C-alpha positions as CSV (number, residue, x, y, z in Angstrom):
1,X,0.2,-0.2,-0.2
2,X,1.6,3.3,-1.1
3,X,0.8,6.6,0.8
4,X,1.3,10.6,-0.8
5,X,1.6,13.3,0.7
6,X,1.4,16.3,-1.0
7,X,2.3,19.7,1.5
8,X,1.9,18.0,4.2
9,X,-1.7,16.6,3.5
10,X,-2.5,12.8,3.1
11,X,-3.9,12.5,-0.3
12,X,-3.6,9.0,-0.8
13,X,-8.1,8.2,-1.1
14,X,-7.1,10.8,-4.4
15,X,-4.6,9.4,-6.1
16,X,-5.8,7.6,-9.3
17,X,-1.7,7.1,-10.8
18,X,1.6,7.1,-9.8
19,X,4.2,7.2,-11.8
20,X,7.6,7.8,-10.5
21,X,11.4,6.9,-11.8
22,X,14.5,7.1,-9.3
23,X,17.4,8.9,-10.4
24,X,20.0,6.0,-10.4
25,X,19.0,3.1,-12.4
26,X,22.7,0.9,-11.7
27,X,25.9,0.6,-10.3
28,X,27.9,3.4,-11.1
29,X,25.8,5.6,-12.8
30,X,25.5,9.4,-11.8
31,X,22.9,10.5,-10.4
32,X,20.1,11.9,-12.3
33,X,16.7,13.8,-11.4
34,X,14.1,11.2,-10.0
35,X,10.9,12.7,-12.1
36,X,7.4,11.6,-11.4
37,X,3.6,11.9,-11.9
38,X,0.8,12.3,-9.6
39,X,-3.0,11.9,-11.1
40,X,-5.9,12.9,-8.3
41,X,-9.1,13.3,-8.7
42,X,-10.4,16.5,-8.2
43,X,-14.1,16.6,-8.4
44,X,-14.0,17.7,-4.7
45,X,-12.0,20.9,-5.9
46,X,-9.9,20.1,-3.2
47,X,-6.7,20.4,-5.5
48,X,-8.4,23.5,-8.2
49,X,-6.3,26.7,-7.7
50,X,-9.8,28.8,-7.9
51,X,-11.8,26.8,-4.8
52,X,-11.3,29.0,-1.9
53,X,-9.3,26.4,0.5
54,X,-8.3,24.2,-2.1
55,X,-4.8,22.0,-1.4
56,X,-1.8,24.9,-2.5
57,X,-0.5,22.8,-5.4
58,X,2.3,25.5,-6.1
59,X,5.6,24.8,-7.4
60,X,8.5,23.8,-5.3
61,X,5.3,22.2,-2.4
62,X,7.0,19.6,-1.1
63,X,5.9,15.5,-2.2
64,X,6.8,12.0,-0.6
65,X,5.5,9.1,-1.8
66,X,5.9,6.6,0.3
67,X,4.5,2.6,1.2
68,X,3.6,0.0,3.7
69,X,6.3,-2.6,3.7
70,X,4.8,-5.1,6.8
71,X,7.3,-4.0,8.9
72,X,6.6,-0.5,8.3
73,X,6.5,3.2,6.6
74,X,9.4,3.4,4.2
75,X,9.4,6.5,1.9
76,X,10.2,6.1,-1.5
77,X,10.5,9.4,-3.3
78,X,10.9,13.0,-1.6
79,X,10.6,15.7,-3.9
80,X,8.6,18.7,-5.3
81,X,5.8,19.6,-7.4
82,X,7.0,21.0,-10.4
83,X,4.4,22.0,-12.1
84,X,0.4,21.5,-11.7
85,X,-1.7,21.2,-14.2
86,X,-5.7,21.0,-12.1
87,X,-8.8,20.8,-15.0
88,X,-10.6,23.5,-14.0
89,X,-14.2,24.8,-14.7
90,X,-17.7,22.6,-14.1
91,X,-17.4,20.0,-16.6
92,X,-14.4,17.8,-17.8
93,X,-12.7,15.5,-15.9
94,X,-12.0,16.8,-12.8
95,X,-8.5,15.8,-12.5
96,X,-5.5,17.2,-11.0
97,X,-1.9,17.0,-12.6
98,X,1.1,16.8,-10.6
99,X,4.1,17.0,-12.3
100,X,6.9,16.6,-9.9
101,X,10.3,16.3,-9.3
102,X,13.3,14.8,-6.7
103,X,15.2,16.5,-4.3
104,X,17.9,16.0,-6.7
105,X,16.3,19.0,-8.8
106,X,17.2,21.7,-6.5
107,X,20.9,20.4,-6.2
108,X,21.0,21.0,-10.0
109,X,20.5,24.0,-10.0
110,X,22.3,24.8,-7.2
111,X,26.3,24.4,-7.7
112,X,27.8,23.5,-4.2
113,X,31.7,23.3,-3.1
114,X,32.2,20.1,-0.4
115,X,35.7,19.5,1.0
116,X,37.1,16.0,0.1
117,X,35.8,13.3,2.8
118,X,36.9,9.6,3.2
119,X,34.7,6.9,4.5
120,X,31.0,8.8,5.0
121,X,27.7,8.0,6.0
122,X,25.3,8.9,3.4
123,X,23.6,10.9,6.1
124,X,26.7,13.4,7.0
125,X,27.8,13.3,2.3
126,X,23.6,14.8,2.8
127,X,24.4,17.2,5.7
128,X,28.1,18.4,4.4
129,X,25.3,19.2,0.5
130,X,23.0,20.6,2.2
131,X,24.9,23.4,4.6
132,X,24.5,25.7,1.8
133,X,21.9,28.1,2.1
134,X,20.0,27.7,-1.0
135,X,19.1,24.2,0.5
136,X,18.0,24.6,3.0
137,X,14.3,24.0,2.5
138,X,15.4,20.5,1.4
139,X,14.0,17.1,4.0
140,X,17.4,16.0,5.3
141,X,15.2,13.0,6.9
142,X,16.7,10.2,4.1
143,X,15.3,7.1,6.4
144,X,17.5,5.0,7.7
145,X,20.9,3.2,6.3
146,X,24.3,1.7,6.5
147,X,25.0,3.6,2.9
148,X,28.9,5.1,2.8
149,X,30.4,6.5,0.6
150,X,34.7,5.3,-0.3
151,X,35.2,9.1,-0.9
152,X,33.0,12.4,-1.1
153,X,32.8,15.8,-1.9
154,X,35.4,17.7,-4.6
155,X,32.9,20.1,-6.5
156,X,29.8,19.7,-9.0
157,X,29.7,21.1,-12.1
158,X,32.5,23.6,-11.5
159,X,30.9,24.7,-7.7
160,X,31.7,28.0,-6.4
161,X,32.2,29.4,-3.0
162,X,29.4,30.9,-1.3
163,X,28.2,34.0,-0.9
164,X,30.2,35.4,1.8
165,X,33.4,33.1,-0.1
166,X,33.3,30.6,2.5
167,X,33.9,27.2,1.3
168,X,31.6,24.5,3.1
169,X,32.8,20.7,4.0
């Protein structure tokens, strides 16, 4: 069983279609941006921007997809709304389609410099990257993991120093 949370609201009962892809498909792949699509039943108008009290489907609204795996809820996707396409008006399908992108989409728009680190846990790596002020709003909880990197750091996309001239790491 899946659970979909959009901007803090459980939208699971309204999900008609749910698709997403992870950013890494094979070992040694470079991390790509996870993307997906959520189609919501909007008969209630809860996802229609013209309705008073409707859920804001603004760009950047947080999206979480989780699965019940017998031992509890496990997070499969953490990201944000890229754009929403609600069908407005009194007639038509009354659906809302959300294009979603993983947290990596924000990373792709922001260059971060992290000093080289050896034998680093995944949680430490995430913290080092998210120290950048432009990334402070991203979720930091990556769930329980024992993943470790033999080396982590250097620069992505040429990197750049913080606006104040300092360096992360």
